[in-house]
C-alpha positions as MATLAB code, in Angstrom:
seq = 'XXXXXXXXXXXXXXXXXXXXXXXXXXXXXXXXXXXXXXXXXXXXXXXXXXXXXXXXXXXXXXXXXXXXXXXXXXXXXXXXXXXXXXXXXXXXXXXXXXXXX';
ca = [
     -10.545   12.392  -72.325;
     -11.167   12.093  -69.121;
     -10.408    9.123  -67.177;
     -12.972    7.874  -64.213;
     -11.607    6.004  -61.315;
     -12.521    1.882  -61.115;
     -16.006    1.930  -59.032;
     -14.859   -0.800  -57.375;
     -11.579    0.033  -56.248;
     -12.712    1.207  -52.577;
     -14.501   -2.537  -52.169;
     -13.211   -4.089  -49.012;
     -13.197   -7.448  -48.889;
     -13.992   -8.031  -45.472;
     -15.263   -6.220  -42.465;
     -12.758   -3.657  -41.255;
     -11.303   -3.180  -38.171;
     -12.131    0.147  -35.735;
      -8.460    1.402  -36.791;
      -9.115    0.536  -40.612;
     -12.302    2.426  -40.583;
     -11.096    5.207  -39.084;
      -8.183    5.478  -42.037;
     -10.578    4.690  -44.994;
     -13.246    7.467  -43.677;
      -9.824   10.029  -42.904;
      -9.103    8.733  -46.982;
     -13.030    9.538  -47.323;
     -12.717   13.042  -45.402;
      -9.240   13.246  -47.722;
     -11.788   13.396  -50.912;
     -14.181   15.634  -49.461;
     -11.702   18.574  -48.813;
     -10.300   18.229  -52.425;
     -13.635   18.076  -53.924;
     -14.378   21.436  -51.861;
     -10.605   23.101  -53.470;
     -12.571   21.859  -57.067;
     -15.817   23.183  -56.642;
     -14.782   26.392  -55.167;
     -11.726   27.187  -57.796;
     -14.563   26.674  -61.077;
     -16.898   29.146  -58.673;
     -14.693   31.421  -59.492;
     -13.223   31.317  -62.700;
     -17.088   31.717  -64.231;
     -19.072   35.285  -63.863;
     -22.124   32.759  -64.559;
     -24.212   33.212  -62.048;
     -26.536   30.145  -62.302;
     -23.667   28.409  -62.673;
     -21.897   29.829  -59.560;
     -25.102   29.173  -57.743;
     -25.038   25.245  -59.080;
     -21.635   25.011  -57.537;
     -21.643   27.217  -54.845;
     -24.144   24.955  -53.286;
     -22.230   21.841  -53.834;
     -19.442   22.929  -52.436;
     -21.234   24.112  -48.929;
     -22.731   20.749  -48.733;
     -19.161   19.287  -49.317;
     -17.982   21.148  -46.437;
     -20.681   19.581  -44.642;
     -19.934   16.233  -44.877;
     -16.253   17.213  -43.759;
     -17.846   17.884  -40.362;
     -20.130   14.508  -40.368;
     -16.802   12.661  -41.838;
     -14.897   14.376  -38.631;
     -17.601   13.371  -36.279;
     -17.695   10.123  -37.387;
     -14.289    9.728  -36.936;
     -14.438   11.261  -32.668;
     -17.108    8.710  -32.332;
     -14.626    5.786  -33.503;
     -10.968    7.154  -32.387;
     -11.381    8.747  -28.598;
      -7.875    9.625  -28.568;
      -8.578   11.969  -32.289;
     -11.541   13.684  -30.593;
      -9.820   14.901  -27.538;
      -6.958   16.438  -30.156;
      -9.584   17.759  -31.628;
     -11.007   19.057  -28.126;
      -6.954   20.177  -27.814;
      -7.224   22.319  -31.159;
     -10.301   23.872  -30.185;
      -9.061   25.267  -27.329;
      -5.717   26.725  -28.648;
      -7.541   28.430  -31.298;
      -9.567   29.698  -29.076;
      -6.847   30.734  -26.598;
      -4.903   32.172  -29.543;
      -8.296   34.568  -30.711;
      -8.475   35.676  -27.618;
      -4.433   36.850  -27.754;
      -5.102   38.556  -30.323;
      -7.979   40.264  -29.246;
      -6.090   41.704  -26.646;
      -2.711   42.785  -28.571;
];
């Protein structure tokens, strides 16, 4: 039998500090990434195109959620925003170097 999570486990009995909220949103982000992996696995496990279409639509929406959560974290935590920017710069530099090799 499938076990469903306690729907009240995520309820916070107080207002969170900004740092606590950032951590909570990071946990939300991890959940979205886990959902993407699951939907994608189910997508690849069937040949029924109707189901593939549904799963792909849900998966793609979850991908959008990850970007929204990432941006929310950046709004709340400027250090994270700087690290994201540094990562994007390093990515571009690596791609440029690989293109020239």
